[in-house]
All heavy atoms as an XYZ file, in Angstrom:
681
protein
N       0.837     -1.169      0.003
C       0.001      0.001      0.002
C       0.882      1.233      0.003
O       1.880      1.298      0.682
C      -0.916     -0.023      1.224
C      -1.805      1.200      1.318
S      -2.776      1.217      2.814
C      -4.313      0.627      2.181
N       0.494      2.225     -0.757
C       1.235      3.466     -0.815
C       1.229      4.127      0.542
O       0.218      4.211      1.214
C       0.555      4.362     -1.864
C       1.318      5.635     -2.111
O       1.878      6.227     -1.201
N       1.324      6.046     -3.353
N       2.408      4.640      0.976
C       2.518      5.236      2.301
C       1.626      6.467      2.445
O       1.096      6.726      3.513
C       3.971      5.596      2.598
O       4.435      6.548      1.670
N       1.438      7.240      1.359
C       0.585      8.424      1.444
C      -0.851      8.034      1.718
O      -1.548      8.668      2.485
C       0.689      9.232      0.152
N      -1.300      6.948      1.093
C      -2.677      6.500      1.295
C      -2.852      5.949      2.700
O      -3.869      6.157      3.340
C      -3.072      5.445      0.234
C      -4.442      4.882      0.526
C      -3.031      6.060     -1.153
N      -1.850      5.274      3.230
C      -1.977      4.678      4.557
C      -2.103      5.726      5.646
O      -2.632      5.454      6.711
C      -0.791      3.754      4.848
O       0.406      4.495      4.889
N      -1.610      6.954      5.408
C      -1.686      8.008      6.394
C      -2.993      8.796      6.334
O      -3.221      9.653      7.160
C      -0.520      8.984      6.213
C       0.801      8.323      6.522
O       0.879      7.443      7.362
N       1.840      8.749      5.838
N      -3.837      8.518      5.382
C      -5.091      9.239      5.230
C      -6.130      8.657      6.183
O      -6.236      7.446      6.338
C      -5.599      9.147      3.770
C      -6.977      9.741      3.631
C      -4.619      9.821      2.842
N      -6.880      9.535      6.815
C      -7.958      9.103      7.706
C      -9.163      8.737      6.848
O     -10.040      9.565      6.584
C      -8.303     10.217      8.684
C      -9.419      9.845      9.633
O      -9.792      8.658      9.696
O      -9.924     10.755     10.311
N      -9.189      7.489      6.369
C     -10.243      7.043      5.462
C     -11.603      7.126      6.146
O     -12.580      7.614      5.563
C      -9.979      5.610      4.946
C     -11.148      5.112      4.128
C      -8.692      5.585      4.130
N     -11.697      6.702      7.397
C     -12.980      6.738      8.082
C     -13.448      8.175      8.312
O     -14.627      8.471      8.169
C     -12.911      5.967      9.404
C     -12.793      4.491      9.199
C     -11.613      3.839      9.494
C     -13.842      3.753      8.680
C     -11.487      2.483      9.292
C     -13.727      2.403      8.455
C     -12.542      1.765      8.772
N     -12.521      9.069      8.628
C     -12.872     10.465      8.816
C     -13.312     11.133      7.526
O     -14.096     12.076      7.534
N     -12.813     10.642      6.420
C     -13.141     11.196      5.108
C     -14.216     10.398      4.384
O     -14.491     10.665      3.219
C     -11.891     11.241      4.226
C     -10.964     12.357      4.603
O     -11.401     13.433      4.986
N      -9.666     12.104      4.508
N     -14.821      9.422      5.052
C     -15.750      8.527      4.371
C     -16.883      9.278      3.670
O     -17.218      8.965      2.517
C     -16.333      7.495      5.329
C     -17.007      6.366      4.582
S     -17.377      4.953      5.608
C     -15.776      4.408      6.079
N     -17.468     10.282      4.315
C     -18.552     11.026      3.689
C     -18.052     11.754      2.439
O     -18.709     11.721      1.394
C     -19.165     12.012      4.681
C     -20.377     12.792      4.177
C     -21.490     11.857      3.735
C     -20.880     13.746      5.256
N     -16.888     12.385      2.539
C     -16.313     13.073      1.371
C     -16.017     12.087      0.251
O     -16.261     12.364     -0.926
C     -15.012     13.794      1.752
C     -15.219     15.034      2.569
C     -13.900     15.704      2.923
N     -13.248     16.197      1.716
C     -11.939     16.315      1.567
N     -11.116     15.970      2.552
N     -11.427     16.777      0.459
N     -15.487     10.917      0.617
C     -15.171      9.885     -0.369
C     -16.446      9.413     -1.066
O     -16.502      9.319     -2.304
C     -14.425      8.712      0.281
C     -13.021      9.153      0.718
C     -14.352      7.504     -0.661
C     -12.317      8.168      1.642
N     -17.474      9.140     -0.294
C     -18.741      8.667     -0.870
C     -19.372      9.722     -1.769
O     -19.897      9.395     -2.841
C     -19.712      8.233      0.227
C     -19.283      6.967      0.941
C     -19.073      5.777     -0.002
O     -19.917      5.551     -0.898
O     -18.046      5.096      0.141
N     -19.329     10.972     -1.351
C     -19.868     12.045     -2.198
C     -19.097     12.141     -3.507
O     -19.687     12.330     -4.575
C     -19.813     13.380     -1.471
C     -20.876     13.536     -0.430
C     -20.822     14.911      0.188
N     -21.826     15.043      1.231
C     -21.724     15.863      2.252
N     -20.665     16.638      2.372
N     -22.678     15.928      3.160
N     -17.774     12.027     -3.421
C     -16.967     12.135     -4.637
C     -17.171     10.935     -5.546
O     -17.191     11.071     -6.767
C     -15.482     12.319     -4.302
C     -14.646     12.696     -5.489
C     -15.136     13.954     -6.192
O     -15.592     14.891     -5.549
N     -15.058     13.977     -7.503
N     -17.343      9.762     -4.957
C     -17.637      8.573     -5.780
C     -18.961      8.759     -6.508
O     -19.079      8.422     -7.690
C     -17.673      7.315     -4.904
C     -16.306      6.836     -4.492
C     -16.313      5.731     -3.456
C     -17.394      4.711     -3.537
N     -17.348      3.725     -2.447
N     -19.954      9.311     -5.830
C     -21.244      9.570     -6.467
C     -21.092     10.585     -7.598
O     -21.693     10.426     -8.681
C     -22.261     10.065     -5.438
N     -20.294     11.627     -7.367
C     -20.047     12.633     -8.400
C     -19.350     11.988     -9.600
O     -19.687     12.269    -10.756
C     -19.182     13.762     -7.824
C     -18.861     14.867     -8.797
C     -20.049     15.738     -9.148
O     -21.054     15.738     -8.421
O     -19.971     16.421    -10.178
N     -18.390     11.114     -9.334
C     -17.676     10.449    -10.407
C     -18.629      9.558    -11.219
O     -18.597      9.565    -12.455
C     -16.520      9.608     -9.846
C     -15.597      9.071    -10.901
S     -14.049      8.393    -10.255
C     -14.582      7.374     -8.918
N     -19.497      8.829    -10.543
C     -20.454      7.982    -11.251
C     -21.426      8.802    -12.090
O     -21.787      8.426    -13.204
C     -21.221      7.101    -10.262
C     -20.412      5.964     -9.655
C     -21.218      5.285     -8.558
C     -20.012      4.957    -10.722
N     -21.841      9.964    -11.539
C     -22.706     10.868    -12.290
C     -22.006     11.330    -13.571
O     -22.611     11.349    -14.647
C     -23.092     12.062    -11.432
C     -24.016     13.057    -12.121
C     -24.256     14.269    -11.257
C     -23.131     15.238    -11.565
N     -23.281     16.560    -11.056
N     -20.733     11.658    -13.456
C     -19.983     12.105    -14.628
C     -19.763     10.984    -15.644
O     -19.850     11.219    -16.848
C     -18.641     12.709    -14.196
C     -18.821     14.033    -13.478
O     -19.792     14.750    -13.701
N     -17.892     14.357    -12.600
N     -19.506      9.781    -15.169
C     -19.357      8.634    -16.080
C     -20.688      8.376    -16.790
O     -20.716      8.126    -18.001
C     -18.876      7.370    -15.333
C     -18.980      6.135    -16.204
C     -17.437      7.555    -14.853
N     -21.777      8.475    -16.055
C     -23.100      8.291    -16.651
C     -23.371      9.341    -17.717
O     -23.884      9.034    -18.799
C     -24.170      8.352    -15.551
O     -25.454      8.299    -16.108
N     -23.006     10.599    -17.421
C     -23.178     11.662    -18.409
C     -22.331     11.431    -19.646
O     -22.797     11.674    -20.767
N     -21.123     10.945    -19.444
C     -20.219     10.634    -20.559
C     -20.836      9.557    -21.436
O     -20.898      9.673    -22.655
C     -18.871     10.201    -19.995
C     -17.791      9.980    -21.011
C     -17.488     10.917    -21.965
C     -17.051      8.805    -20.979
C     -16.466     10.722    -22.893
C     -16.032      8.595    -21.896
C     -15.744      9.552    -22.849
N     -21.344      8.508    -20.804
C     -21.998      7.425    -21.545
C     -23.229      7.956    -22.278
O     -23.465      7.614    -23.439
C     -22.371      6.300    -20.586
C     -23.011      5.116    -21.273
C     -22.248      4.202    -21.990
C     -24.385      4.940    -21.234
C     -22.831      3.140    -22.634
C     -24.985      3.873    -21.863
C     -24.206      2.972    -22.567
O     -24.791      1.925    -23.208
N     -23.988      8.826    -21.592
C     -25.192      9.387    -22.206
C     -24.873     10.195    -23.454
O     -25.592     10.103    -24.459
N     -23.820     10.967    -23.415
C     -23.426     11.765    -24.585
C     -23.020     10.853    -25.734
O     -23.376     11.100    -26.884
C     -22.272     12.739    -24.220
C     -21.624     13.321    -25.455
C     -22.788     13.848    -23.333
N     -22.306      9.787    -25.418
C     -21.839      8.886    -26.477
C     -22.978      8.082    -27.088
O     -22.885      7.677    -28.241
C     -20.768      7.933    -25.938
C     -19.483      8.630    -25.605
S     -18.136      7.498    -25.208
C     -18.826      6.538    -23.878
N     -24.043      7.833    -26.334
C     -25.128      6.998    -26.842
C     -26.370      7.791    -27.221
O     -27.388      7.200    -27.571
C     -25.512      5.938    -25.797
O     -25.920      6.583    -24.588
C     -24.358      4.994    -25.530
N     -26.290      9.114    -27.173
C     -27.441      9.953    -27.508
C     -27.820      9.766    -28.972
O     -26.987      9.463    -29.812
C     -27.117     11.416    -27.234
N     -29.112      9.931    -29.237
C     -29.586      9.779    -30.608
C     -29.002     10.841    -31.531
O     -28.658     10.558    -32.663
C     -31.117      9.828    -30.638
C     -31.745      8.571    -30.082
C     -33.250      8.554    -30.301
O     -33.743      9.186    -31.248
O     -33.915      7.883    -29.505
N     -28.905     12.054    -31.036
C     -28.275     13.093    -31.870
C     -26.762     12.996    -31.700
O     -26.259     12.655    -30.621
C     -28.784     14.488    -31.519
C     -28.246     15.062    -30.245
C     -28.656     16.518    -30.078
C     -27.812     17.119    -28.974
N     -27.339     18.401    -29.234
N     -26.080     13.278    -32.762
C     -24.611     13.153    -32.730
C     -24.016     14.244    -31.841
O     -24.314     15.420    -31.975
C     -24.055     13.269    -34.146
C     -22.584     12.967    -34.213
C     -22.078     12.900    -35.644
O     -22.828     12.441    -36.513
O     -20.942     13.310    -35.857
N     -23.182     13.826    -30.907
C     -22.528     14.761    -29.995
C     -21.306     15.353    -30.675
O     -20.614     14.695    -31.452
C     -22.116     14.045    -28.725
N     -21.039     16.593    -30.351
C     -19.839     17.235    -30.906
C     -18.618     16.746    -30.137
O     -18.715     16.234    -29.022
C     -19.962     18.760    -30.784
O     -19.856     19.149    -29.421
N     -17.470     16.929    -30.743
C     -16.221     16.578    -30.057
C     -16.085     17.364    -28.765
O     -15.566     16.851    -27.775
C     -15.023     16.847    -30.957
C     -14.876     15.792    -32.040
O     -15.529     14.756    -32.012
N     -14.027     16.063    -33.003
N     -16.547     18.607    -28.777
C     -16.475     19.443    -27.580
C     -17.330     18.858    -26.460
O     -16.908     18.813    -25.296
C     -16.921     20.890    -27.896
O     -16.078     21.414    -28.913
C     -16.859     21.768    -26.668
N     -18.547     18.399    -26.793
C     -19.423     17.782    -25.787
C     -18.760     16.552    -25.179
O     -18.776     16.359    -23.958
C     -20.769     17.378    -26.396
C     -21.626     18.564    -26.801
O     -21.410     19.671    -26.263
O     -22.505     18.370    -27.667
N     -18.194     15.713    -26.029
C     -17.556     14.491    -25.554
C     -16.327     14.830    -24.711
O     -16.120     14.264    -23.636
C     -17.179     13.586    -26.740
C     -18.464     13.105    -27.441
C     -16.338     12.394    -26.279
C     -18.222     12.415    -28.772
N     -15.521     15.778    -25.179
C     -14.326     16.190    -24.424
C     -14.699     16.796    -23.076
O     -14.029     16.535    -22.067
C     -13.502     17.188    -25.248
N     -15.775     17.591    -23.024
C     -16.224     18.168    -21.758
C     -16.627     17.092    -20.770
O     -16.288     17.162    -19.575
C     -17.396     19.129    -21.983
C     -16.973     20.443    -22.623
O     -15.759     20.730    -22.673
O     -17.883     21.174    -23.085
N     -17.334     16.080    -21.247
C     -17.741     14.974    -20.363
C     -16.529     14.173    -19.901
O     -16.447     13.802    -18.725
C     -18.740     14.070    -21.072
S     -20.375     14.794    -21.231
N     -15.610     13.912    -20.799
C     -14.393     13.185    -20.422
C     -13.598     13.983    -19.391
O     -13.090     13.420    -18.414
C     -13.532     12.902    -21.668
N     -13.521     15.288    -19.572
C     -12.789     16.129    -18.625
C     -13.445     16.094    -17.251
O     -12.745     16.084    -16.222
C     -12.730     17.566    -19.154
N     -14.775     16.047    -17.206
C     -15.473     15.954    -15.929
C     -15.152     14.645    -15.198
O     -14.964     14.633    -13.987
C     -16.993     16.052    -16.136
O     -17.337     17.335    -16.596
N     -15.086     13.555    -15.960
C     -14.731     12.260    -15.358
C     -13.300     12.323    -14.822
O     -13.042     11.909    -13.684
C     -14.881     11.113    -16.402
C     -14.330      9.810    -15.845
C     -16.346     10.955    -16.801
N     -12.395     12.812    -15.606
C     -10.983     12.888    -15.197
C     -10.834     13.780    -13.971
O     -10.131     13.432    -13.009
C     -10.105     13.365    -16.372
C     -10.095     12.308    -17.477
C      -8.687     13.698    -15.902
C      -9.554     12.788    -18.803
N     -11.524     14.917    -13.970
C     -11.470     15.813    -12.814
C     -11.990     15.121    -11.558
O     -11.417     15.267    -10.479
C     -12.260     17.092    -13.098
C     -12.130     18.090    -11.999
O     -11.028     18.535    -11.679
N     -13.248     18.444    -11.378
N     -13.054     14.340    -11.695
C     -13.605     13.607    -10.551
C     -12.587     12.639     -9.975
O     -12.474     12.480     -8.754
C     -14.858     12.830    -10.957
O     -15.876     13.673    -11.356
N     -11.838     11.984    -10.846
C     -10.804     11.053    -10.406
C      -9.700     11.799     -9.662
O      -9.246     11.349     -8.602
C     -10.227     10.259    -11.610
C      -9.013      9.454    -11.193
C     -11.309      9.361    -12.208
N      -9.286     12.938    -10.204
C      -8.250     13.735     -9.533
C      -8.703     14.142     -8.125
O      -7.945     14.025     -7.167
C      -7.909     14.985    -10.343
C      -6.799     14.792    -11.332
C      -7.049     14.245    -12.590
C      -5.506     15.159    -11.028
C      -6.024     14.063    -13.511
C      -4.464     14.985    -11.940
C      -4.746     14.428    -13.177
O      -3.727     14.246    -14.079
N      -9.941     14.621     -7.999
C     -10.441     15.055     -6.687
C     -10.494     13.876     -5.725
O     -10.067     13.982     -4.571
C     -11.821     15.732     -6.835
C     -12.441     16.012     -5.472
C     -11.705     17.019     -7.636
N     -10.988     12.732     -6.183
C     -11.050     11.549     -5.317
C      -9.654     11.125     -4.879
O      -9.433     10.807     -3.706
C     -11.764     10.395     -6.019
C     -11.935      9.118     -5.204
C     -12.704      9.382     -3.901
C     -12.630      8.054     -6.028
N      -8.716     11.139     -5.789
C      -7.345     10.772     -5.435
C      -6.770     11.720     -4.391
O      -6.092     11.284     -3.457
C      -6.457     10.719     -6.678
S      -6.760      9.260     -7.686
N      -7.046     12.997     -4.533
C      -6.564     13.961     -3.532
C      -7.153     13.652     -2.163
O      -6.442     13.708     -1.153
C      -6.922     15.380     -3.945
C      -6.091     15.896     -5.073
C      -6.465     17.326     -5.426
N      -5.951     17.672     -6.735
C      -6.623     18.329     -7.657
N      -7.852     18.748     -7.421
N      -6.080     18.592     -8.822
N      -8.431     13.322     -2.110
C      -9.076     12.955     -0.835
C      -8.392     11.740     -0.237
O      -8.214     11.638      0.973
C     -10.587     12.703     -1.030
C     -11.305     13.999     -1.427
C     -11.213     12.114      0.235
C     -12.733     13.787     -1.907
N      -7.974     10.804     -1.102
C      -7.331      9.574     -0.650
C      -5.846      9.752     -0.371
O      -5.162      8.809      0.016
C      -7.528      8.472     -1.693
C      -8.974      8.028     -1.902
C      -9.077      7.081     -3.094
C      -9.524      7.375     -0.642
N      -5.339     10.969     -0.557
C      -3.941     11.240     -0.244
C      -2.978     10.961     -1.372
O      -1.766     10.874     -1.169
N      -3.480     10.805     -2.583
C      -2.640     10.558     -3.753
C      -2.409     11.893     -4.441
O      -3.365     12.585     -4.817
C      -3.308      9.551     -4.706
C      -3.539      8.230     -3.993
C      -2.494      9.377     -5.973
C      -4.446      7.272     -4.722
N      -1.158     12.261     -4.605
C      -0.842     13.551     -5.219
C      -1.110     13.516     -6.718
O      -1.146     12.449     -7.348
C       0.627     13.913     -4.978
O       1.475     13.088     -5.762
N      -1.278     14.710     -7.282
C      -1.442     14.814     -8.728
C      -0.243     14.218     -9.454
O      -0.389     13.558    -10.478
C      -1.617     16.265     -9.147
C      -2.956     16.861     -8.725
O      -3.789     16.130     -8.159
O      -3.154     18.074     -8.954
N       0.956     14.442     -8.907
C       2.176     13.897     -9.533
C       2.158     12.369     -9.559
O       2.534     11.758    -10.568
C       3.436     14.388     -8.817
C       3.703     15.865     -9.062
O       3.206     16.419    -10.066
O       4.416     16.469     -8.251
N       1.730     11.748     -8.459
C       1.647     10.284     -8.419
C       0.630      9.770     -9.432
O       0.893      8.794    -10.152
C       1.234      9.809     -7.023
C       2.287      9.947     -5.961
C       1.763      9.511     -4.615
O       1.067     10.323     -3.964
O       2.060      8.366     -4.225
N      -0.523     10.422     -9.484
C      -1.565     10.010    -10.418
C      -1.077     10.169    -11.856
O      -1.254      9.271    -12.680
C      -2.838     10.826    -10.183
C      -4.018     10.521    -11.108
C      -4.420      9.044    -11.026
C      -5.189     11.420    -10.763
N      -0.459     11.300    -12.153
C       0.015     11.546    -13.508
C       1.133     10.583    -13.912
O       1.199     10.158    -15.065
C       0.448     12.998    -13.653
C      -0.767     13.927    -13.642
C      -0.440     15.392    -13.434
O       0.764     15.740    -13.396
O      -1.393     16.166    -13.288
N       1.965     10.191    -12.964
C       2.997      9.183    -13.247
C       2.351      7.850    -13.606
O       2.764      7.181    -14.564
C       3.918      9.033    -12.032
O       4.861      8.018    -12.252
N       1.327      7.485    -12.854
C       0.609      6.241    -13.163
C      -0.088      6.326    -14.516
O      -0.113      5.353    -15.271
C      -0.415      5.933    -12.066
O       0.237      5.628    -10.868
N      -0.654      7.494    -14.815
C      -1.311      7.684    -16.114
C      -0.307      7.542    -17.253
O      -0.599      6.905    -18.265
C      -1.969      9.057    -16.184
C      -3.311      9.204    -15.502
C      -3.722     10.674    -15.434
C      -4.371      8.397    -16.230
N       0.872      8.135    -17.080
C       1.904      8.023    -18.120
C       2.264      6.564    -18.364
O       2.439      6.143    -19.517
C       3.148      8.816    -17.720
C       2.982     10.309    -17.844
C       4.198     11.089    -17.381
O       5.295     10.497    -17.244
O       4.042     12.301    -17.140
N       2.371      5.787    -17.287
C       2.670      4.362    -17.437
C       1.550      3.653    -18.185
O       1.803      2.786    -19.028
C       2.909      3.717    -16.081
C       4.203      4.182    -15.438
O       5.128      4.599    -16.122
N       4.249      4.126    -14.118
N       0.298      4.007    -17.878
C      -0.839      3.410    -18.597
C      -0.815      3.775    -20.074
O      -1.061      2.927    -20.922
C      -2.155      3.869    -17.976
S      -2.544      3.128    -16.388
N      -0.515      5.038    -20.358
C      -0.456      5.481    -21.758
C       0.614      4.719    -22.513
O       0.415      4.297    -23.644
C      -0.184      6.989    -21.852
C      -1.300      7.864    -21.360
C      -1.019      9.104    -20.813
C      -2.632      7.466    -21.413
C      -2.038      9.930    -20.362
C      -3.655      8.268    -20.964
C      -3.355      9.511    -20.435
N       1.769      4.537    -21.886
C       2.859      3.801    -22.524
C       2.435      2.363    -22.790
O       2.689      1.811    -23.853
C       4.110      3.837    -21.658
C       4.790      5.180    -21.627
C       5.950      5.191    -20.645
C       6.503      6.589    -20.457
N       7.493      6.645    -19.375
N       1.791      1.738    -21.796
C       1.329      0.364    -21.949
C       0.282      0.261    -23.034
O       0.320     -0.645    -23.876
C       0.787     -0.163    -20.616
C       0.317     -1.613    -20.596
C       1.468     -2.556    -20.927
C      -0.273     -1.954    -19.239
N      -0.667      1.199    -23.062
C      -1.700      1.188    -24.095
C      -1.121      1.393    -25.474
O      -1.528      0.763    -26.435
C      -2.758      2.258    -23.815
C      -3.671      1.880    -22.679
O      -3.828      0.704    -22.347
N      -4.271      2.861    -22.066
N      -0.128      2.295    -25.585
C       0.523      2.520    -26.869
C       1.210      1.250    -27.326
O       1.138      0.867    -28.488
C       1.517      3.683    -26.745
C       2.135      4.086    -28.051
C       3.032      5.290    -27.879
C       3.627      5.711    -29.207
N       4.479      6.892    -29.073
N       1.902      0.576    -26.406
C       2.580     -0.674    -26.744
C       1.567     -1.735    -27.151
O       1.717     -2.392    -28.177
C       3.415     -1.170    -25.553
C       4.005     -2.533    -25.769
C       5.121     -2.697    -26.587
C       3.428     -3.664    -25.202
C       5.663     -3.958    -26.815
C       3.959     -4.923    -25.429
C       5.071     -5.063    -26.220
O       5.586     -6.297    -26.456
N       0.495     -1.891    -26.361
C      -0.510     -2.900    -26.663
C      -1.237     -2.622    -27.982
O      -1.546     -3.526    -28.724
C      -1.523     -3.017    -25.526
C      -0.941     -3.698    -24.298
O       0.043     -4.407    -24.376
N      -1.540     -3.438    -23.152
N      -1.490     -1.342    -28.251
C      -2.154     -0.982    -29.509
C      -1.278     -1.318    -30.701
O      -1.782     -1.722    -31.752
C      -2.467      0.520    -29.531
O      -3.407      0.819    -28.517
N       0.026     -1.155    -30.568
C       0.921     -1.445    -31.676
C       1.042     -2.944    -31.924
O       1.482     -3.370    -32.982
C       2.310     -0.833    -31.441
O       2.959     -1.490    -30.373
N       0.652     -3.753    -30.941
C       0.751     -5.212    -31.069
C      -0.488     -5.819    -31.746
O      -0.499     -6.981    -32.085
C       0.928     -5.855    -29.685
C       2.182     -5.387    -28.958
C       3.437     -5.710    -29.736
O       3.642     -6.812    -30.209
N       4.296     -4.708    -29.884
N      -1.525     -5.012    -31.954
C      -2.785     -5.539    -32.553
C      -2.666     -5.712    -34.028
O      -2.028     -5.110    -34.749
C      -3.956     -4.616    -32.213
C      -4.277     -4.638    -30.766
S      -5.709     -3.564    -30.523
C      -6.052     -3.928    -28.851
């Protein structure tokens, strides 16, 4: 377990965590709704929804004691892995 996460008062932050999880699910639902809407969504609409989901993840990570730098490092590793996996298809 990451040392930063282990020092976070998870029980003390439980209400904040639950609220942020609900916000994140709302944003994921909105993202899905835009992608499946009968009318074609603009790239801006889709990007705005994606940005809301990403922002929700950043806020939740901060509540959990994960810094933006740690999250971004993990994201970079995921991007590299996805790029590698995509090239193997």
